[in-house]
C-alpha positions in Angstrom: 13.0 -6.5 -13.3 10.1 -6.8 -15.7 7.1 -4.5 -15.6 4.8 -7.4 -14.8 3.7 -5.8 -11.6 3.6 -2.2 -13.0 0.6 -2.8 -15.3 -1.0 0.7 -15.8 -4.5 -0.8 -15.7 -3.8 -2.5 -12.3 -2.3 0.7 -11.0 -5.3 2.7 -12.1 -7.7 0.2 -10.6 -5.9 0.2 -7.3 -5.7 4.0 -7.1 -9.3 4.5 -8.1 -11.2 1.6 -6.6 -9.8 1.4 -3.1 -10.3 3.6 0.0 -8.5 2.0 3.0 -4.7 1.7 2.8 -2.7 0.0 5.5 0.8 1.4 5.3 3.3 -1.0 6.8 6.3 0.9 8.1 4.5 4.2 8.6 5.7 5.7 11.9 5.5 9.3 13.2 8.7 10.6 11.5 7.8 13.2 8.9 11.2 12.9 7.2 10.5 9.3 6.2 9.2 8.4 2.7 6.3 6.4 4.2 5.0 9.5 6.0 5.1 11.7 2.9 3.4 9.1 0.7 0.7 8.4 3.4 0.1 12.1 3.8 -0.3 12.4 0.0 -2.8 9.5 -0.1 -4.7 10.9 2.8 -4.9 14.3 1.0 -6.3 12.5 -2.0 -9.2 10.9 0.0 -7.7 7.6 1.1 -8.1 6.4 4.7 -4.6 5.7 6.0 -4.1 2.9 8.6 -0.5 3.1 9.9 1.2 -0.3 10.8 4.3 0.2 12.9 5.7 -1.6 16.0 6.5 1.5 18.0 4.5 4.6 16.9 1.1 5.5 18.6 -0.5 8.0 16.4 0.5 9.1 12.9 -1.3 11.6 10.6 -4.1 11.7 13.1 -4.7 8.0 12.9 -4.1 5.3 15.5 -1.2 3.0 14.7 -1.6 -0.8 14.7 1.3 -3.1 15.6 0.4 -5.7 12.9 -2.0 -6.1 10.0 -3.9 -8.7 12.0 -4.6 -6.2 14.7 -6.7 -4.0 12.4 -10.4 -4.6 13.2 -11.8 -3.6 9.8 -11.4 -4.4 6.2 -8.3 -3.2 4.3 -8.3 -2.6 0.6 -4.5 -2.1 0.0 -1.5 -3.1 2.0 1.3 -0.6 1.1 4.7 -2.0 2.1 7.5 0.3 3.1 9.9 -2.4 4.3 13.1 -3.9 2.9 12.7 -6.4 0.1 13.9 -9.3 2.3 11.1 -8.4 4.9 8.3 -7.7 2.4 7.2 -11.3 1.9 5.9 -11.8 5.4 3.7 -8.7 5.0 2.5 -9.8 1.6 1.5 -13.1 3.3 -0.3 -11.2 6.1 -2.1 -9.1 3.5 -3.4 -12.4 1.9 -4.4 -13.7 5.3 -6.5 -10.6 6.2 -8.3 -10.6 2.9 -6.8 -7.4 1.4 -7.7 -6.7 -2.2 -4.2 -5.5 -3.2 -0.6 -5.2 -2.2 1.7 -2.4 -3.2 5.4 -2.9 -2.7 7.0 0.5 -2.7 9.8 1.8 -5.0 12.8 -0.3 -4.4 10.9 -3.1 -2.6 11.0 -6.2 -4.8 10.0 -9.8 -3.9 8.9 -11.6 -7.0 8.0 -14.8 -5.1 5.8 -12.9 -2.7 4.2 -10.9 -5.5 3.4 -14.2 -7.3 1.8 -15.6 -4.1 -0.4 -12.5 -3.8 -1.4 -12.6 -7.5 -2.1 -16.4 -7.2 -4.4 -15.6 -4.2 -6.3 -13.1 -6.4 -4.9 -9.8 -5.1 -3.9 -7.0 -7.4 -0.2 -6.5 -7.1 1.9 -3.4 -7.8 5.7 -3.6 -7.1 8.7 -1.4 -7.3 6.9 1.9 -7.7 5.1 4.5 -5.6 1.5 5.6 -5.6 2.6 9.3 -5.3 4.7 8.9 -8.5 1.9 7.0 -10.3 -0.9 9.3 -9.3 -0.4 12.0 -12.0 -0.7 9.5 -14.8 -2.9 6.9 -13.3 -4.8 8.4 -10.3 -8.5 9.2 -10.4 -9.4 12.5 -11.9 -11.4 14.6 -9.4 -14.4 16.0 -11.1 -13.7 14.0 -14.3 -16.7 12.8 -16.3 -17.1 9.1 -15.6 
């Protein structure tokens, strides 16, 4: 897989210039990767919007069944689903007007990533915001 969708400048922009992250696949199980990453993002000032078919509340936030159910603007759709399921969530992210999609580490759908990029979204794929944060996340208190 190429690094086409792991461009450091795009990663930096998505981490620094967004505030509302819909996390697809975020349920209420603290042992799942989605939970740990969402808690990390929340601790770093991001508003987390869990999207899960069965959970009710996660990390103190109400859970929405679908992206279309969220009644406010979403900056980033962070996808914790299998690669073969990711495309439909990328398409939903485009439909709701998200600014970016982030396909998590191990989640790869090049065709869906291209659709998102062609629609004008920033696209990050096959990496994790928690992993990228030390090198590319905003510096709290840094001169700007």
